[in-house]
N, C-alpha and C positions, 0 to 999 in steps of 0.2 A: 235669647238662646245662643249658645256658642256657635260660631261659624265653623261648620265641619271641615272647611278647607283653609282655615286660618294658618295652619302649619304646612309649609310647602313640602312636596314630595322630594325625597333625597335618597341616597344610596342605602340608607338604613330603614327606609319605610317598609313595613310588613303588610301583607295582604290577606284579606278574607274575601269570600264571594258567595253569591247565591247562584245555583245552577238549576236550570229548568228548561222546558220546551212546551209552550212559549215562555218568554221571560219579560217582554217589554212592559207588561202591566205591573211588574213588581215594585212595591214601595219599600222593600227591605233596605236598599242602599241609603235612602234618605234617613230612615230610622236608625240603622246601625252606624252610619257615619256620625250622626248626632251623638249617639251613645259613646262612640270611640273618642270624639272630641271632648265630651264631658269628663271622660276618664284621663284625658291628657296623653293619649297614646299616639305614637307616630305610625298609625295604621291607615289603610284605606280599604273600603268594602266595595266590591264591584259586582256586576251581574253578567252572566254569560248564558247565551242560548245554546244548549247542548242536546243534540239528538240522543235518544237512549242508546243507540248503537255506539256512541262515542263516550259514554259515561266512564267506562273503565280507563280509557286513555286520558280523560280529563282528570280523574283522580290521580293517575300516575304523574301527569304533568304538574298538578298542584303540589304533590309531594316533592317532586324534583326541584320546584321553585321555592320550596319551603314556606308555602302558605301557612298561616296560623290555623285556618280551618275553613270549612265550607258549610253552607246551608243547601239542602236539597229540596226541591219542590217538584210539582207534577212534571213528568211521570216517573220520577227516579226513586221514590222513597222505599218501595219494596225491593226493586231491582238492586239497590245498593247493599242490601243485607249481606249477600254473598261476596261482596267486593271489599269488605272491611277486614282488617287484620285482627281486630278485637271488637266486641260489642259490650256496651254498658248494659246494666240490667234493664234500663228503660227501653232500649231498642229490642232486647229479647222479649220483654213483657208485651210490648205493643206491636211487634212484628214489622217495624218500619224504621228507617233512618232518615231524619231530617237535619241532623247536625253532625258534622265530622270534625273531630279534633286531631290534628297531627301532633305526634309526640316523638321525642328523640331520647336515646339512651344517654344518661350522664356518665361521669367517670366511674361511678359505682355500679353501673349496669342497670340502673332504674329508669323506667320510662317516665318522662316528664313532659308537660305541655311546653310548646315552643316559647311561650312568653317568659319562661324561667331561664332561658338561655340569653344572656345579655349580649354576648359577642358572637363568636362563631357557633353556628348550629351544626351538630354532628351530621354526617351524611346518612346514617342509618335511622330512618323514620318509619313510623307505622301510623295507620289510619284507624281511629277508634270511632265507632258509630254510636250516637245517642238519639233519643227521641224526646223532643220537648213539646210536641204537638198535643199529647194527651193532657198534660197539665194546663196548657194554654187553652185548649178547648173547654175543659171543665170549668176553669175560672171565668171564661167569657160567657158561657151559658148561665152561670150563676149570677154574674154581675150585670150583664147586658140584658138578660131576659127575666132576671129575678126568679129563676126556676129551680126548685128543689128536685133533683133527679130521683132520689130514693122513693120508690113506690110509683114512679111516673111511667107513662107509656110513650114510646118514641118510634118514629119512622125514619130510617136512614136511607137516603137516596144516593146510591153510589158507594161501592165497597172497595175502591182502590186504596192507596196508601192512607190518605187522611180519613176516608170513610171507615175503613177498617179500624183505625185507631179510635175514632169517635164511637163506633158501635161497641168495641171492647171496653172502652172507658165507661160508657153509659151502663153497661151490664155490671162492671166492677163497682160502680157507685150505687148500685141497687135498683136500677130500673126494673119494674115489674114485667113489662111487655116490650118487646122489640120486633119491628118488622124491617126486613132488609130487601132492597130492590136494586138490581144491577143489570145492565144489558147483557153482561156476561154472568149468567145465572150460576155457573160453577163457582165464581168468586164469592157471591153472596152465600152460597151453600157452605163453602169452606169457612167463612167467618162465622156462620151460624153454628157449625160443628164445634168451632173453638169456643164460642160462648157457652154452649151446652156443657163442654168439658170444664171450663173455668168457673162459670157462674150458673150452676144448675137451678138456682132460685129464679132466674130470669127466663120467662117463656119467650122463645124466639121463633119467628115464622119468616120464611122466604116468600115474599109476595106482598101485595098491597093490603093495608089495614081494611077491615070491613066495618069500621066505625070511627069515632073520634079518637085523636091522640093528643097528648099534652105538648109534644114537640115534633116538628119535622126538621130534619137536618139535611141540607142540600150539599152533597160532597162531590158532585161531578164538576168538570170544567165548563159545563154549559151555562152561558151567561157572561163568560169572559169577553167574547167577541160579539160585535154587532151582527145581527143576523143569525146567531145561534138558535137552534130550535128550543122551545120551552122545555125545561128539564122534566116536568111532571105531566103525566097523563091524567088530566082532571076527570076524564070519564071513569077512571078507576079509583081516584081519590080526590074529591073536591077540596080545594084549599080551606073552605070554611070549616072543615072538620078538624083543622089543626089549631090548637090553642096558641102556639107560638111557632115561628119559622126562623131557623138559623141558616143563613146561606154563607158558606165558607169563603165565597168570593167577596172581595172588598173593593175591587175596582172593575167595573163601575160601582160606586158606593151604594146605589140602589139598582139591583138587577131587575129584569122584568118579573122574575119570581117574587122578589120582595115587594115590588109595586103592587102586584096582584094580591099578595098575602095581606098587605096593609088595607087594600080596598075590601078584602073579605072579612076584615075585622080582627085579624091575627096580630099579636105582638110580634115584632120583627127585629132582627139584628143581622148585620153583615159580619164578615170575618175579620174586621179590623182589631177587635179585642184579642182574638186568638193569635193573630199575627204579632201583636204587641208582646203578649206574654211569652209566646214561644221564642220570640227574638231576644227578649231580655234574658231568658234562661240560657240561650245559646251564647250570648256575650259573656255571661257569668262562667260558662263552661270553658270558654277560651281564655278568660282573664283571671279567674279565681277571685274576682271581686264582685260586690253587689252591683247589679245593673242599674243605671240611672233612669228609672222608669219615667219620671216626669219629663225629662228632656227627650227621651225616645218617643213618648206619646205625643208631645207637641210637634215634633218633626213629622211623625206619621200622619197626624191629622191635617197638618198643613199640606202635605203631599197629596193626600187622598181627597180632602174636602176643600182645599184652597184657603184655609184660614188657620 
């Protein structure tokens, strides 16, 4: 694998970053720096812990420093929607932003990605929001769990940015039944209303399933930190009722939920596949070139699993 730091930083080095709160668990820098090295770019990918109150200032600062782009993770994905100058169809469709591309006007007045400006980048920039989570989630569920969503039943735990995207994507892909649970019931109800509007063929309920489901999706941050409470109330839904459990957390590689699900006989997968595929697509959005999936996967697995 290419050494992501083989090329020294100099005055022409360009930057990307992931922004979240918390952020220390993120494996995105290892993955993206490997992809950047494989493409031979003089870029670096960083990570910043940013409180939601400081997100707008962070976006302004990244624009002023002419960053190539940003990734946004918990808890910024929905908050950022109103902070973009323009939204790609993907962000409008899924109602969340996880990838920002900064663009500048060329001499003809057209907006272009900053990679297309070899020398001086003009001062007038805009932030364009994209969502790569939906495709990453769908591909990971299909590949990591071998699950066909069409006609399936699913229970989504947590309807924040990533959970909302997962629920909307499951409905779009033809899930027959969906159950949504969130500590903020109004959030789950808002997502349910959107599903009813977009995908009336999917029967959606706010609350716990009353029987077995094909898939449980864990989309809350619970499990990221040691000592976090267990994310699922098993008195309301025992894990043995789920055929498969997908936890969007990838570090730790096996959360307490996944360990319990495995013990209950469920098929399990963590969020590493979703992270990989959304990250590959983000790099493609910034570069306009195919993402080096193999190199990014190796770096990600080495970072998370230590091999």
